[in-house]
Backbone and ligand atoms as CSV (ligand in chain L), in Angstrom:
chain,resi,resn,atom,element,x,y,z
A,1,UNK,N,N,-24.115,-32.533,50.273
A,1,UNK,CA,C,-25.099,-32.096,49.309
A,1,UNK,C,C,-25.034,-32.906,47.981
A,2,UNK,N,N,-26.182,-33.428,47.579
A,2,UNK,CA,C,-26.187,-34.175,46.320
A,2,UNK,C,C,-26.030,-33.250,45.153
A,3,UNK,N,N,-25.088,-33.551,44.273
A,3,UNK,CA,C,-24.843,-32.703,43.129
A,3,UNK,C,C,-24.827,-33.594,41.843
A,4,UNK,N,N,-24.878,-32.927,40.679
A,4,UNK,CA,C,-24.558,-33.671,39.481
A,4,UNK,C,C,-23.490,-32.961,38.731
A,5,UNK,N,N,-22.689,-33.719,38.006
A,5,UNK,CA,C,-21.596,-33.179,37.268
A,5,UNK,C,C,-21.476,-33.874,35.921
A,6,UNK,N,N,-20.601,-33.302,35.047
A,6,UNK,CA,C,-20.360,-33.913,33.745
A,6,UNK,C,C,-18.942,-34.461,33.699
A,7,UNK,N,N,-18.819,-35.683,33.225
A,7,UNK,CA,C,-17.527,-36.302,32.995
A,7,UNK,C,C,-17.495,-36.677,31.510
A,8,UNK,N,N,-16.370,-36.398,30.875
A,8,UNK,CA,C,-16.216,-36.786,29.464
A,8,UNK,C,C,-14.978,-37.678,29.329
A,9,UNK,N,N,-15.138,-38.826,28.625
A,9,UNK,CA,C,-13.968,-39.565,28.203
A,9,UNK,C,C,-13.581,-39.012,26.846
A,10,UNK,N,N,-12.381,-38.467,26.755
A,10,UNK,CA,C,-11.901,-37.741,25.562
A,10,UNK,C,C,-11.551,-38.740,24.462
A,11,UNK,N,N,-11.294,-38.214,23.210
A,11,UNK,CA,C,-11.004,-39.170,22.128
A,11,UNK,C,C,-9.812,-40.118,22.384
A,12,UNK,N,N,-8.800,-39.681,23.138
A,12,UNK,CA,C,-7.676,-40.584,23.440
A,12,UNK,C,C,-8.159,-41.684,24.373
A,13,UNK,N,N,-9.005,-41.367,25.343
A,13,UNK,CA,C,-9.537,-42.379,26.264
A,13,UNK,C,C,-10.381,-43.404,25.543
A,14,UNK,N,N,-11.200,-42.928,24.567
A,14,UNK,CA,C,-12.063,-43.833,23.819
A,14,UNK,C,C,-11.194,-44.726,22.913
A,15,UNK,N,N,-10.273,-44.117,22.194
A,15,UNK,CA,C,-9.455,-44.916,21.268
A,15,UNK,C,C,-8.527,-45.885,21.987
A,16,UNK,N,N,-8.174,-45.606,23.174
A,16,UNK,CA,C,-7.319,-46.516,23.951
A,16,UNK,C,C,-8.145,-47.579,24.690
A,17,UNK,N,N,-9.411,-47.503,24.575
A,17,UNK,CA,C,-10.263,-48.547,25.180
A,17,UNK,C,C,-10.427,-48.390,26.686
A,18,UNK,N,N,-10.435,-47.119,27.140
A,18,UNK,CA,C,-10.528,-46.865,28.560
A,18,UNK,C,C,-11.892,-46.431,29.102
A,19,UNK,N,N,-12.895,-46.517,28.224
A,19,UNK,CA,C,-14.249,-46.065,28.690
A,19,UNK,C,C,-14.713,-46.884,29.876
A,20,UNK,N,N,-14.615,-48.184,29.787
A,20,UNK,CA,C,-15.057,-49.069,30.876
A,20,UNK,C,C,-14.244,-48.829,32.134
A,21,UNK,N,N,-12.949,-48.654,31.997
A,21,UNK,CA,C,-12.081,-48.429,33.139
A,21,UNK,C,C,-12.481,-47.132,33.914
A,22,UNK,N,N,-12.745,-46.072,33.099
A,22,UNK,CA,C,-13.142,-44.777,33.711
A,22,UNK,C,C,-14.472,-44.887,34.435
A,23,UNK,N,N,-15.453,-45.481,33.737
A,23,UNK,CA,C,-16.793,-45.557,34.320
A,23,UNK,C,C,-16.797,-46.512,35.525
A,24,UNK,N,N,-15.963,-47.539,35.459
A,24,UNK,CA,C,-15.864,-48.477,36.593
A,24,UNK,C,C,-15.396,-47.765,37.857
A,25,UNK,N,N,-14.412,-46.882,37.717
A,25,UNK,CA,C,-13.914,-46.158,38.883
A,25,UNK,C,C,-14.979,-45.220,39.469
A,26,UNK,N,N,-15.790,-44.595,38.573
A,26,UNK,CA,C,-16.842,-43.746,39.045
A,26,UNK,C,C,-17.878,-44.535,39.851
A,27,UNK,N,N,-18.257,-45.668,39.312
A,27,UNK,CA,C,-19.238,-46.525,40.008
A,27,UNK,C,C,-18.665,-47.144,41.263
A,28,UNK,N,N,-17.408,-47.561,41.221
A,28,UNK,CA,C,-16.791,-48.134,42.400
A,28,UNK,C,C,-16.737,-47.164,43.567
A,29,UNK,N,N,-16.615,-45.867,43.234
A,29,UNK,CA,C,-16.593,-44.847,44.278
A,29,UNK,C,C,-17.916,-44.694,44.958
A,30,UNK,N,N,-18.961,-45.116,44.291
A,30,UNK,CA,C,-20.370,-45.015,44.886
A,30,UNK,C,C,-21.194,-43.973,44.213
A,31,UNK,N,N,-20.639,-43.341,43.147
A,31,UNK,CA,C,-21.430,-42.355,42.399
A,31,UNK,C,C,-22.322,-43.053,41.396
A,32,UNK,N,N,-23.341,-42.349,40.943
A,32,UNK,CA,C,-24.280,-42.947,39.995
A,32,UNK,C,C,-24.189,-42.317,38.632
A,33,UNK,N,N,-24.169,-43.149,37.601
A,33,UNK,CA,C,-24.201,-42.637,36.191
A,33,UNK,C,C,-25.666,-42.514,35.822
A,34,UNK,N,N,-26.110,-41.299,35.522
A,34,UNK,CA,C,-27.582,-41.127,35.252
A,34,UNK,C,C,-27.872,-40.875,33.796
A,35,UNK,N,N,-26.855,-40.441,32.996
A,35,UNK,CA,C,-27.034,-40.308,31.544
A,35,UNK,C,C,-25.715,-40.623,30.882
A,36,UNK,N,N,-25.759,-41.185,29.667
A,36,UNK,CA,C,-24.550,-41.510,28.924
A,36,UNK,C,C,-24.798,-41.204,27.415
A,37,UNK,N,N,-23.784,-40.640,26.812
A,37,UNK,CA,C,-23.913,-40.404,25.342
A,37,UNK,C,C,-22.540,-40.541,24.693
A,38,UNK,N,N,-22.447,-41.406,23.680
A,38,UNK,CA,C,-21.276,-41.404,22.834
A,38,UNK,C,C,-21.564,-40.524,21.644
A,39,UNK,N,N,-20.675,-39.542,21.375
A,39,UNK,CA,C,-20.922,-38.624,20.275
A,39,UNK,C,C,-19.627,-38.232,19.633
A,40,UNK,N,N,-19.673,-38.130,18.311
A,40,UNK,CA,C,-18.514,-37.599,17.539
A,40,UNK,C,C,-18.810,-36.131,17.404
A,41,UNK,N,N,-18.223,-35.275,18.249
A,41,UNK,CA,C,-18.657,-33.857,18.342
A,41,UNK,C,C,-18.183,-33.017,17.200
A,42,UNK,N,N,-19.010,-32.030,16.829
A,42,UNK,CA,C,-18.613,-31.064,15.838
A,42,UNK,C,C,-17.640,-30.060,16.527
A,43,UNK,N,N,-16.917,-29.382,15.669
A,43,UNK,CA,C,-15.996,-28.328,16.175
A,43,UNK,C,C,-16.828,-27.267,16.957
A,44,UNK,N,N,-18.008,-26.947,16.485
A,44,UNK,CA,C,-18.850,-25.939,17.137
A,44,UNK,C,C,-19.217,-26.350,18.547
A,45,UNK,N,N,-19.536,-27.652,18.711
A,45,UNK,CA,C,-19.908,-28.158,20.047
A,45,UNK,C,C,-18.723,-28.065,20.997
A,46,UNK,N,N,-17.557,-28.399,20.506
A,46,UNK,CA,C,-16.342,-28.316,21.352
A,46,UNK,C,C,-15.983,-26.865,21.677
A,47,UNK,N,N,-16.177,-25.974,20.722
A,47,UNK,CA,C,-15.914,-24.541,20.997
A,47,UNK,C,C,-16.844,-24.022,22.085
A,48,UNK,N,N,-18.083,-24.522,22.086
A,48,UNK,CA,C,-19.041,-24.083,23.111
A,48,UNK,C,C,-18.627,-24.687,24.464
A,49,UNK,N,N,-18.261,-25.955,24.426
A,49,UNK,CA,C,-17.900,-26.657,25.690
A,49,UNK,C,C,-16.679,-25.946,26.339
A,50,UNK,N,N,-15.693,-25.528,25.537
A,50,UNK,CA,C,-14.498,-24.934,26.079
A,50,UNK,C,C,-14.443,-23.400,25.857
A,51,UNK,N,N,-15.572,-22.753,25.896
A,51,UNK,CA,C,-15.632,-21.287,25.666
A,51,UNK,C,C,-14.691,-20.523,26.586
A,52,UNK,N,N,-14.512,-21.024,27.804
A,52,UNK,CA,C,-13.689,-20.251,28.785
A,52,UNK,C,C,-12.194,-20.278,28.450
A,53,UNK,N,N,-11.790,-21.214,27.533
A,53,UNK,CA,C,-10.368,-21.286,27.179
A,53,UNK,C,C,-10.046,-20.562,25.886
A,54,UNK,N,N,-11.036,-19.992,25.228
A,54,UNK,CA,C,-10.829,-19.299,23.944
A,54,UNK,C,C,-9.737,-18.238,24.120
A,55,UNK,N,N,-8.783,-18.203,23.192
A,55,UNK,CA,C,-7.719,-17.208,23.233
A,55,UNK,C,C,-6.465,-17.715,23.909
A,56,UNK,N,N,-6.551,-18.847,24.640
A,56,UNK,CA,C,-5.336,-19.358,25.284
A,56,UNK,C,C,-4.470,-20.100,24.238
A,57,UNK,N,N,-3.195,-20.203,24.561
A,57,UNK,CA,C,-2.252,-20.797,23.626
A,57,UNK,C,C,-2.634,-22.225,23.205
A,58,UNK,N,N,-3.208,-22.997,24.121
A,58,UNK,CA,C,-3.525,-24.373,23.811
A,58,UNK,C,C,-4.933,-24.563,23.200
A,59,UNK,N,N,-5.679,-23.476,23.037
A,59,UNK,CA,C,-7.100,-23.595,22.657
A,59,UNK,C,C,-7.279,-24.298,21.273
A,60,UNK,N,N,-6.541,-23.856,20.272
A,60,UNK,CA,C,-6.729,-24.394,18.930
A,60,UNK,C,C,-6.411,-25.920,18.887
A,61,UNK,N,N,-5.287,-26.270,19.551
A,61,UNK,CA,C,-4.911,-27.699,19.608
A,61,UNK,C,C,-5.962,-28.491,20.338
A,62,UNK,N,N,-6.460,-27.912,21.414
A,62,UNK,CA,C,-7.491,-28.606,22.222
A,62,UNK,C,C,-8.748,-28.846,21.417
A,63,UNK,N,N,-9.194,-27.856,20.684
A,63,UNK,CA,C,-10.425,-28.010,19.885
A,63,UNK,C,C,-10.239,-29.094,18.810
A,64,UNK,N,N,-9.133,-29.047,18.147
A,64,UNK,CA,C,-8.817,-30.074,17.101
A,64,UNK,C,C,-8.816,-31.463,17.686
A,65,UNK,N,N,-8.099,-31.558,18.829
A,65,UNK,CA,C,-8.018,-32.896,19.485
A,65,UNK,C,C,-9.390,-33.393,19.912
A,66,UNK,N,N,-10.188,-32.547,20.555
A,66,UNK,CA,C,-11.481,-32.997,21.077
A,66,UNK,C,C,-12.482,-33.309,19.963
A,67,UNK,N,N,-12.285,-32.713,18.800
A,67,UNK,CA,C,-13.215,-32.970,17.664
A,67,UNK,C,C,-12.605,-34.051,16.742
A,68,UNK,N,N,-11.583,-34.770,17.190
A,68,UNK,CA,C,-10.908,-35.719,16.341
A,68,UNK,C,C,-11.491,-37.130,16.345
A,69,UNK,N,N,-12.435,-37.334,17.202
A,69,UNK,CA,C,-13.041,-38.690,17.302
A,69,UNK,C,C,-14.162,-38.699,18.301
A,70,UNK,N,N,-14.812,-39.845,18.484
A,70,UNK,CA,C,-15.897,-39.913,19.432
A,70,UNK,C,C,-15.453,-39.711,20.889
A,71,UNK,N,N,-16.339,-39.142,21.644
A,71,UNK,CA,C,-16.172,-38.977,23.087
A,71,UNK,C,C,-17.354,-39.621,23.801
A,72,UNK,N,N,-17.190,-39.942,25.077
A,72,UNK,CA,C,-18.285,-40.454,25.865
A,72,UNK,C,C,-18.570,-39.486,26.998
A,73,UNK,N,N,-19.801,-38.944,27.008
A,73,UNK,CA,C,-20.212,-37.988,28.063
A,73,UNK,C,C,-21.058,-38.721,29.069
A,74,UNK,N,N,-20.809,-38.475,30.353
A,74,UNK,CA,C,-21.586,-39.095,31.410
A,74,UNK,C,C,-22.040,-38.062,32.415
A,75,UNK,N,N,-23.331,-38.074,32.791
A,75,UNK,CA,C,-23.795,-37.304,33.902
A,75,UNK,C,C,-23.646,-38.157,35.164
A,76,UNK,N,N,-22.968,-37.595,36.180
A,76,UNK,CA,C,-22.659,-38.340,37.392
A,76,UNK,C,C,-23.324,-37.680,38.550
A,77,UNK,N,N,-23.981,-38.478,39.413
A,77,UNK,CA,C,-24.670,-37.874,40.556
A,77,UNK,C,C,-24.182,-38.502,41.872
A,78,UNK,N,N,-24.160,-37.675,42.914
A,78,UNK,CA,C,-23.832,-38.162,44.248
A,78,UNK,C,C,-23.457,-37.073,45.162
A,79,UNK,N,N,-23.074,-37.378,46.404
A,79,UNK,CA,C,-22.652,-36.424,47.399
A,79,UNK,C,C,-21.434,-35.672,46.894
A,80,UNK,N,N,-21.542,-34.364,46.814
A,80,UNK,CA,C,-20.440,-33.494,46.358
A,80,UNK,C,C,-19.773,-34.040,45.088
A,81,UNK,N,N,-20.614,-34.436,44.130
A,81,UNK,CA,C,-20.102,-35.067,42.904
A,81,UNK,C,C,-19.048,-34.264,42.168
A,82,UNK,N,N,-19.198,-32.902,42.129
A,82,UNK,CA,C,-18.272,-32.094,41.390
A,82,UNK,C,C,-16.842,-32.323,41.906
A,83,UNK,N,N,-16.685,-32.132,43.198
A,83,UNK,CA,C,-15.347,-32.254,43.782
A,83,UNK,C,C,-14.861,-33.708,43.774
A,84,UNK,N,N,-15.718,-34.618,44.062
A,84,UNK,CA,C,-15.298,-36.045,44.150
A,84,UNK,C,C,-14.805,-36.520,42.761
A,85,UNK,N,N,-15.517,-36.112,41.686
A,85,UNK,CA,C,-15.101,-36.550,40.373
A,85,UNK,C,C,-13.772,-35.864,39.973
A,86,UNK,N,N,-13.636,-34.568,40.324
A,86,UNK,CA,C,-12.357,-33.884,40.033
A,86,UNK,C,C,-11.211,-34.590,40.741
A,87,UNK,N,N,-11.448,-35.048,41.972
A,87,UNK,CA,C,-10.411,-35.756,42.711
A,87,UNK,C,C,-10.108,-37.117,42.055
A,88,UNK,N,N,-11.097,-37.769,41.534
A,88,UNK,CA,C,-10.914,-39.071,40.888
A,88,UNK,C,C,-10.038,-38.898,39.618
A,89,UNK,N,N,-10.241,-37.800,38.886
A,89,UNK,CA,C,-9.510,-37.675,37.623
A,89,UNK,C,C,-8.094,-37.152,37.848
A,90,UNK,N,N,-7.907,-36.310,38.852
A,90,UNK,CA,C,-6.546,-35.782,39.157
A,90,UNK,C,C,-6.252,-34.512,38.370
A,91,UNK,N,N,-5.077,-33.886,38.614
A,91,UNK,CA,C,-4.702,-32.619,37.979
A,91,UNK,C,C,-4.544,-32.804,36.462
A,92,UNK,N,N,-4.572,-31.646,35.729
A,92,UNK,CA,C,-4.584,-31.665,34.258
A,92,UNK,C,C,-3.400,-32.385,33.671
A,93,UNK,N,N,-2.211,-32.107,34.173
A,93,UNK,CA,C,-1.020,-32.676,33.572
A,93,UNK,C,C,-0.792,-34.145,33.985
A,94,UNK,N,N,-0.967,-35.055,33.049
A,94,UNK,CA,C,-0.862,-36.468,33.379
A,94,UNK,C,C,0.518,-36.847,33.978
A,95,UNK,N,N,1.561,-36.057,33.701
A,95,UNK,CA,C,2.851,-36.354,34.232
A,95,UNK,C,C,2.964,-36.015,35.687
A,96,UNK,N,N,2.117,-35.101,36.108
A,96,UNK,CA,C,2.177,-34.657,37.540
A,96,UNK,C,C,1.034,-35.256,38.336
A,97,UNK,N,N,0.003,-35.784,37.697
A,97,UNK,CA,C,-1.139,-36.345,38.428
A,97,UNK,C,C,-0.690,-37.579,39.250
A,98,UNK,N,N,-1.086,-37.654,40.471
A,98,UNK,CA,C,-0.663,-38.743,41.313
A,98,UNK,C,C,-1.209,-40.125,40.872
A,99,UNK,N,N,-0.417,-41.169,41.085
A,99,UNK,CA,C,-0.900,-42.523,40.823
A,99,UNK,C,C,-2.205,-42.727,41.631
A,100,UNK,N,N,-3.090,-43.492,41.066
A,100,UNK,CA,C,-4.394,-43.664,41.720
A,100,UNK,C,C,-5.475,-42.817,41.133
A,101,UNK,N,N,-5.049,-41.693,40.508
A,101,UNK,CA,C,-6.038,-40.915,39.781
A,101,UNK,C,C,-6.065,-41.380,38.325
A,102,UNK,N,N,-7.131,-41.093,37.594
A,102,UNK,CA,C,-7.291,-41.577,36.223
A,102,UNK,C,C,-6.186,-41.023,35.363
A,103,UNK,N,N,-5.913,-39.693,35.463
A,103,UNK,CA,C,-4.839,-39.151,34.659
A,103,UNK,C,C,-3.461,-39.646,35.095
A,104,UNK,N,N,-3.286,-39.767,36.414
A,104,UNK,CA,C,-2.036,-40.261,36.963
A,104,UNK,C,C,-1.722,-41.687,36.526
A,105,UNK,N,N,-2.740,-42.482,36.332
A,105,UNK,CA,C,-2.557,-43.884,35.968
A,105,UNK,C,C,-2.443,-44.094,34.449
A,106,UNK,N,N,-3.017,-43.158,33.657
A,106,UNK,CA,C,-3.146,-43.459,32.216
A,106,UNK,C,C,-2.615,-42.414,31.268
A,107,UNK,N,N,-2.143,-41.267,31.749
A,107,UNK,CA,C,-1.715,-40.199,30.850
A,107,UNK,C,C,-0.342,-39.684,31.123
A,108,UNK,N,N,0.374,-39.380,30.033
A,108,UNK,CA,C,1.713,-38.741,30.100
A,108,UNK,C,C,1.675,-37.372,29.483
A,109,UNK,N,N,0.481,-36.835,29.291
A,109,UNK,CA,C,0.310,-35.611,28.477
A,109,UNK,C,C,-0.548,-34.580,29.218
A,110,UNK,N,N,-0.297,-33.289,28.846
A,110,UNK,CA,C,-1.250,-32.259,29.381
A,110,UNK,C,C,-2.517,-32.214,28.590
A,111,UNK,N,N,-2.386,-32.351,27.243
A,111,UNK,CA,C,-3.584,-32.269,26.396
A,111,UNK,C,C,-4.335,-33.569,26.343
A,112,UNK,N,N,-3.637,-34.668,26.040
A,112,UNK,CA,C,-4.303,-35.947,25.891
A,112,UNK,C,C,-4.365,-36.579,27.259
A,113,UNK,N,N,-5.259,-36.125,28.086
A,113,UNK,CA,C,-5.304,-36.508,29.478
A,113,UNK,C,C,-6.593,-37.314,29.846
A,114,UNK,N,N,-7.109,-38.056,28.822
A,114,UNK,CA,C,-8.131,-39.090,29.007
A,114,UNK,C,C,-9.534,-38.587,29.338
A,115,UNK,N,N,-9.625,-37.645,30.264
A,115,UNK,CA,C,-10.948,-37.237,30.780
A,115,UNK,C,C,-11.055,-35.740,30.955
A,116,UNK,N,N,-12.302,-35.294,31.025
A,116,UNK,CA,C,-12.581,-33.912,31.450
A,116,UNK,C,C,-13.726,-33.985,32.474
A,117,UNK,N,N,-13.710,-33.089,33.467
A,117,UNK,CA,C,-14.824,-33.005,34.413
A,117,UNK,C,C,-15.127,-31.559,34.692
A,118,UNK,N,N,-16.391,-31.233,34.839
A,118,UNK,CA,C,-16.785,-29.834,35.174
A,118,UNK,C,C,-16.219,-29.413,36.509
A,119,UNK,N,N,-15.899,-28.097,36.617
A,119,UNK,CA,C,-15.297,-27.660,37.862
A,119,UNK,C,C,-16.217,-26.936,38.822
A,120,UNK,N,N,-17.483,-26.810,38.474
A,120,UNK,CA,C,-18.487,-26.243,39.418
A,120,UNK,C,C,-19.865,-26.763,39.011
A,121,UNK,N,N,-20.866,-26.661,39.919
A,121,UNK,CA,C,-22.207,-27.097,39.553
A,121,UNK,C,C,-22.791,-26.299,38.403
A,122,UNK,N,N,-22.466,-25.002,38.326
A,122,UNK,CA,C,-22.946,-24.127,37.251
A,122,UNK,C,C,-22.356,-24.563,35.916
A,123,UNK,N,N,-21.040,-24.816,35.916
A,123,UNK,CA,C,-20.414,-25.290,34.669
A,123,UNK,C,C,-20.966,-26.662,34.259
A,124,UNK,N,N,-21.228,-27.505,35.255
A,124,UNK,CA,C,-21.764,-28.829,34.941
A,124,UNK,C,C,-23.066,-28.700,34.192
A,125,UNK,N,N,-23.944,-27.814,34.597
A,125,UNK,CA,C,-25.230,-27.630,33.884
A,125,UNK,C,C,-25.029,-27.157,32.472
A,126,UNK,N,N,-24.126,-26.179,32.324
A,126,UNK,CA,C,-23.816,-25.641,31.006
A,126,UNK,C,C,-23.227,-26.688,30.083
A,127,UNK,N,N,-22.314,-27.479,30.608
A,127,UNK,CA,C,-21.616,-28.482,29.838
A,127,UNK,C,C,-22.541,-29.662,29.465
A,128,UNK,N,N,-23.417,-30.011,30.382
A,128,UNK,CA,C,-24.388,-31.096,30.110
A,128,UNK,C,C,-25.312,-30.663,28.978
A,129,UNK,N,N,-25.810,-29.431,29.060
A,129,UNK,CA,C,-26.683,-28.917,28.022
A,129,UNK,C,C,-25.980,-28.906,26.649
A,130,UNK,N,N,-24.677,-28.599,26.678
A,130,UNK,CA,C,-23.899,-28.477,25.432
A,130,UNK,C,C,-23.669,-29.874,24.805
A,131,UNK,N,N,-23.202,-30.832,25.602
A,131,UNK,CA,C,-22.841,-32.097,24.936
A,131,UNK,C,C,-24.019,-33.062,24.744
A,132,UNK,N,N,-25.101,-32.837,25.475
A,132,UNK,CA,C,-26.303,-33.690,25.255
A,132,UNK,C,C,-27.276,-33.093,24.255
A,133,UNK,N,N,-26.968,-31.892,23.750
A,133,UNK,CA,C,-27.821,-31.314,22.709
A,133,UNK,C,C,-27.684,-32.155,21.445
A,134,UNK,N,N,-28.790,-32.450,20.749
A,134,UNK,CA,C,-28.695,-33.257,19.534
A,134,UNK,C,C,-27.663,-32.709,18.529
A,135,UNK,N,N,-27.560,-31.368,18.439
A,135,UNK,CA,C,-26.663,-30.790,17.440
A,135,UNK,C,C,-25.207,-30.833,17.833
A,136,UNK,N,N,-24.856,-31.404,19.008
A,136,UNK,CA,C,-23.444,-31.540,19.357
A,136,UNK,C,C,-22.714,-32.433,18.357
A,137,UNK,N,N,-23.397,-33.401,17.811
A,137,UNK,CA,C,-22.716,-34.273,16.862
A,137,UNK,C,C,-23.585,-35.485,16.504
A,138,UNK,N,N,-22.936,-36.480,15.893
A,138,UNK,CA,C,-23.672,-37.655,15.526
A,138,UNK,C,C,-23.184,-38.876,16.237
A,139,UNK,N,N,-23.794,-40.048,15.996
A,139,UNK,CA,C,-23.515,-41.360,16.538
A,139,UNK,C,C,-24.849,-41.910,17.047
L,1,LIG,P1,P,-9.515,-30.189,30.676
L,1,LIG,O1,O,-9.608,-30.493,32.110
L,1,LIG,O2,O,-10.495,-30.798,29.771
L,1,LIG,O3,O,-9.528,-28.564,30.479
L,1,LIG,C1,C,-8.944,-27.915,29.386
L,1,LIG,C2,C,-8.072,-28.843,28.561
L,1,LIG,O4,O,-7.144,-28.207,27.741
L,1,LIG,C3,C,-7.265,-29.711,29.452
L,1,LIG,O5,O,-8.040,-30.631,30.144
L,1,LIG,C4,C,-6.268,-30.280,28.447
L,1,LIG,O6,O,-6.814,-31.364,27.705
L,1,LIG,C5,C,-6.070,-29.117,27.496
L,1,LIG,N1,N,-4.777,-28.453,27.636
L,1,LIG,C6,C,-3.769,-28.490,26.754
L,1,LIG,N2,N,-2.734,-27.793,27.139
L,1,LIG,C7,C,-3.060,-27.264,28.328
L,1,LIG,C8,C,-2.340,-26.449,29.240
L,1,LIG,N3,N,-1.093,-26.008,29.013
L,1,LIG,N4,N,-2.990,-26.122,30.375
L,1,LIG,C9,C,-4.208,-26.561,30.643
L,1,LIG,N5,N,-4.961,-27.337,29.767
L,1,LIG,C10,C,-4.365,-27.716,28.653
């Protein structure tokens, strides 16, 4: 089934110069990038994006980190894109993510883990609406 999902290169990925590397892997897999936006997000935009994590121990640090610099948001389309992109990025903890995944190859951190990807088609639509809204930020 053709799906679309949202992939975000986080502030650490952007500042480390990994935008091209991440998007290259998505395209090499055969998925299509159909929308792209670089945005320096407001705290409000990040709070909306991560509403499901509100109240968790890592939430405040996560919001500060995600609003600390520009991010690159990409809408990705293809066969089972939600699952395929999640597999490309690997598990949350960069120290445990297997080599060959984006996090496994580039991150040693749970928080600064280079990328985010939606975990369901419904979340993808919500997250796309959130980060592509003009009021998400500037750039
Ligand atoms: P992401 O896949 O974007 O989903 C939530 C984010 O919270 C996660 O990646 C990490 O960047 C961050 N985070 C920080 N600490 C934790 C933790 N202990 N467990 C899960 N996510 C964490």
